[in-house]
N, C-alpha and C positions, 0 to 999 in steps of 0.2 A: 499334229501330223497332217491333218486335212489341209491346213493352210500351206504346209510345205509342198505337198503333192500338187496343190493348185498352182503354186509358183512354177513347179517343174513342167506342168502341162502348158502353162502360159508361155514358158520359154520354148517348148517344143513347137507350139503353134507359130511363134514369131520366127523360129528357125526355118520352118517350112515357107514362111512368107519372105524369106531372104534376109532375115536379121542375122548379123555376125554371130558366130559360135561363142565369142568371148562374153557376150551378154548372158548367155545361158550359164556359163561357168560362174560368173559373179552371182547370179541368182541362186545357184546351188550352194555356193559357199555361205551366202547370207542366211539361207534357210537352215543350214547345219549349225551355224553359230547361234541362231535364235533358239533352236531346239536344245542345244547344250546348256544354255543359260537357264531356260525354264526348267530343265530336268534337275539341275543343281539346286535351284531355289526350292523346288518341291521337297528334295531330300532334307535340306536344312530346316524347313518348316516342320517336317515330321519329327525331327530330333528335338526341336524346341517344345513341341506339344508334349512329348514324352517326359522331358525334363520338368515342365510345369506341373504335370500330373504327379510326378514323384515328390516335388516340393510341397504341393498342397496336401498330399496324403501323409508323407513324412512320419516321424515318430509321434504317436498320439492321435492319429486319424486325420481326416480331412480338415483343412484349415489350421493345422497344428502350428505352422510357422507364423501365421498371422496372430494367433492367440499368444504365442511366445513373445512376439514383439510388443503387443499391447500390454502384456504382463510386465515386461521390463520397463515400459514407460510408466506404468502405474506405481512401480516400486519406488520411483523417485519423486512421487507427487505427495502433496499434503492433503489432508481432509479439508475440502472446501465445499460448502453447499450454499444454496440460496441464489437469488437473482444477481446477475453481474459477475458471477464467478464461473470460470470457463471450464466446464467438464469435470469439476472436482468430484461430484457425487459419482459420476460414471467411472472415473479412475479409481475411486475407493472400492468400487464393487469388483474391479478386475485386478488381480494381482495382489501381492503381499505388501502390506504397509511396512515402512521402515521402522526399525527399533529406535529408541531414544538416542542411543549412541550413534547409529547410522545417520539419523537426521542431523545430529550435531556435527558429524563429520562432513555432511553435504553442505552445511552452512558455514564451515570454516573459511574465513576470508584472510587473504594475505595483505600486508600493508602496502604492497605494490598495486593493489586493485585501483582502478581509475577513480572509483567513488568510495574508497575506504575512508572512514572518519574515525579518528583515534578517540573521540569522545562519545562514541555510540557503542554501548555494550550489547546491543540487540543480537549481534552475531557471535558473541563470545560463547565458549563452551559452558561457562558458569558465570553468573552475575558476580562480579568482583565487588568486594566491600571496601576496597582501598580507593583513595582519591585518584583522579586522572594523573598520569605522569607529567603532563604539561598543562600550563594555564594560558598558553598562547598558541596560535596556529603554527603548524610546522612550516618550514620554508617551502616544501612542495605544495602545500595548500594555497600559498599565495599566488601560484601560477594557474590555479583553477578558476572556474567561472565565478562570477559574482553570486549567482544563485547558490552554488555549492558553499561558498564562504559564508553566506547568510545562514545556511543550514548548519554549518559547523559551529558558528557562534551560538545558535540556539541549542545545538546538541550538548555543548559544554554546560549550559545552564540546566538543561533537563536531566542530564546524567548526574549532576551534583544533587539535584532534588531526589532522583530515584535512589541514590545511594545514601540518603539521609544526611545530606549537607556535610560531607567531610571537609570541604573547602568553603570558608566563610570570608568573603572580601572584607577589607578593613572598613569600608564605608558602612557596613552593617552595624558596626559597633559591637562591643562585648558585654554591655551592661544588661543583666537579666532583669525582667520586670519584677516588681514587688508583688507577692501573692500569686493568685491565679486569675488574672482579669478576664481572660477569654472564657474560662469555665464559669466564672461568676456571671458573666453576661448571658451565657447560654442557659444557666439555671435561673435566670430572672432576678438575680441579686443586685445587679448594677446595670446602668444604661451604657449605651455606646457613647463615645466621645469623638468629636465635640457636639454631636447632635442631641445627645440626651434621650435617646429612644431605647425602650426596653424591647427584649426579644419578642414578647407577645404582641406589642404594638406594631412591630415590623410585620408580623404575620397577618394581623387583623386590619391595620390601617393603611399599609403600603401595598397590599395586594391589588394589582391592576392600576396602581397609581404610576402610570408609565412615565409621566414627565419627571416625577421625583426620582424614580429609579434610573432614569437616563442622565439627569443633570446633577444629581448629588453624588459626589465622588468619595465620601468619607464613611459610607456604610458597608461597602463590600469587604473591607478588611476585617470588620467585626463579624459579619455573617459567615465568612469563609477564611478563618485565620490560618496562617502558615508559619513556618519556622524562618521565614525571610521577611524583611520589611516591605511595605508598600508606600504609597504616596501620602497616606494619613499618618502624620507623625505622632498623633495621640492614640493610635492603635498599638497594641502590644503584640510582639511575635510570640508564637506558641513555644512553650517549654516542653521538655521530655516528660516532666511530671504531669503537666496538663493533658498531654496526649494520652498517657496511660490511664488517667482518671476519667477523661472524657469518654474513651472507648468502653469503659466499664459502667458508665452512667446512662441508664435508659432514658431519662428525661432529656439529657443533653443530646443524645442521638436522635430522639424523636423531633426535637426542635431543629436539628440540622436537616432532617428530611423535609420539614416544612419550609425551611429556607431554600432548599434545592427546588422544591415545587414552585416557590415564589418566583425564582429566577428563570426556571424553565418556561413558565407562563409569559414572562417578560420577553423571552426570545421566540415565542410562538410554538412551544413544545409542551407536551403533556406526558407525564409518567404513566405508563400502562401497567407495569408490574413492579411492585415494591420489592419483590424477592430478586428478580433478575436485573432490574433496572432498564427494561425495554422502554423505549420512548417512541413517540410519533408526533406528527404535526397536530397542532391544536386548531380549533375552528377559525381563529383569527390569524393564522400563520402568515398570510400574505402581507398584512400590515406590519407585523412584527419583523418579518424577514427584511422588508424594506428599511425599517429602522436600523436593524443590525448591519445591513450592508452599507448604510450611510454613516454609521458611527462606529468606526473601527476600533475605538478604545475598548469596546466590548470584547474584542478578541483576547485582550489581556485579562479581562474579568473571567472569561470562560476557562482560560488556562489556569487561573487561580482556583476556580471551582473544581476543576478536574484534580488538581493537586490536593486540595483539601479533602475531597471525597475519599481518596486512598489513605490519607493521613489519619482521618478521624473515623474510620470504621466502615466505609462504604466502597471498598475497592472494586466490587462487582458492578458498580454503576459507571465506571470509566469507559469500558469498551463499547457498551451500547450507545452512549452519547457520541463518542468519536466516530463510530460507524455511521450513525445518523448523519453527521456533518460530511463525512466522505461521500455518502450517497447523494446528499443534497447538492454538493459542489461538483463532483466529478461525473455523476450519472444523470442527475436531473438538471444540471446547468444553473443552479441557483447560487446566490451568495458569492459572487465573484470576488468580492473584497475580503472574504473570509478564507478562501481556499489556501492561500499561502500559510496562514496561521494554523490551519488544520494539519498541513503537511509538516511544518517546521516545529510546531509546539504540541498540538492536541494529541497526535499519535504518540509522541515520545513522553507524554505525561503518564501513559499507561504503564504501570509497574510490572505487570506480568509479561515476561519476555515472549512467550508463545502467542499471547494475544497481540502484542505489537507486530510480530511477524505476520500474523494473519491480516491485520489491518493494513500493513504495508503491501502485502500481496494484493489485497483488494484494490488499494490505491494504484498500484502499478498496472494491473490489468484493466483499469478503467481510466487511466490517464491518457491525455491526448498524445498519441504516439509520435506526433511531429515535434513535440517539445522535449526538452532534456529532463530526465527523471534522476534526481541527485540523492534521493533519500534512502537508498540502499545500495550496497556494492554491486558492481556490474556482473560479477559472477552469479550473484543471486538473481539478478534480472534475467540472465541467460537461462538459468535453471527454470525460472517461471515461464519463460518463453518456449521451453522445450527444445533448446538448442543443444547439439551434441558437444562433448568436451573439446573435440578438435576444432569445431566452429567457434567455441568460446575463446580458445587460444588465438585463433586467427583474428577475431574481432577485438581482442584486447590490444592488439598492435594497431588496429585501424582507428581507434578512438570512437567517439559516439557519432552515429549517423543513422538516418532512417534507412539508407540502403544497406548498411553493413550490420544493422542490429534488428533482427526480426522481433516483432512485438505481437503479443496476443491482441486480437482485435476486440477490444471491449470498451465500453463507455462512450464518451462523446467523440466519435471519430470524424463526424461530418462537420461542415461549416455551421450547420444549425446549432450544434452543441459546442462550438469552439468558444472557450471562455477567454475573455480578454485578460491580459496580465494586469494586475492591479498594483497600486502603490500600497506597500505594507508599512506598518509602523516599525521603526527601528528604535528600540528602547533598551537601555541597559538593564532595566528591571523587567523580567519576563511576565510578570503579572501585577495587577494593580493592588 
């Protein structure tokens, strides 16, 4: 108001000095307009403040609306703790955790999803015991990226393993071995072929013999036998009878544990806990990591080891080893030539579906957000990113893109941690 009267006084002074009366009228009208605008703005601001106070106090006291929103977010989250996992522990403390049926419903994926893989049962309501419906990629998958097609090929092999080999290619042959050669080897009754080495000699004489472990390719099939053939034609595939008897034999299982420690040392790892399977870097990890990164056939060996652990009585050892490699490759930026095998094979060797989901979530949250993540459906990726359902539908039509697909900021996001894409082994047999 003071400014208004000052303008009126200024006009009156100018009028006395001979300034035309029209100038005074313009000054009065401008002042009235300014006063009206400021009055309306003050009224609107007061109403907004009252509305804000009502929302904050709301039902349940101050901050009720904010707590309700946080609670809803937490209801859709999984339990995730530890470094590299974004806010999982905080979300678990706030809000109600979903029931098993609610969680399964959230993970239900339609075949129309951009990254739906028909050979991956990770997102099924139940693990199916039947063989996959198809043995060749669907027509839709042929139009997808090369990276996704490679994952789909790997997923077919890994699902066949997880479901206890309902589909056996003709090249495997149908002739069952005579007797129980794998069990006899692990009980010290017979040597490996063609090397002629007994199990105790492997553990005592081959420990830290890195040259032999690297360049001899006929021992791994004996140390970690599977129900599928490898490159050693003189090694025998496991039979159902051998598996049952092996898992009940204390000596055989103790020797398998020694074999596992032997190979962990070869890869620069040590077993911290024999109960849980927790692992960590060994003292000579740098030298062993360099060897692993430069000799990628070891990726096939590690896949074989993971499969064998679950088959012969150590399924609890799978998840810690896979998590170790995920952290080394995606978080610490090591083992660039192992990363693709970790994502395509190692994760999907884990038989426990919930553990696979947690490993995939860890991988997604720590993956380079500028690169395509093909190892789980896009609906699940959006859930982990905290995107609303409406935004999910919108992005489903947009396709993959950094701009249209928000990602949690985790792992190697900067150029310093950018991992180069590596040439990976393409092999019809997923493990040696």
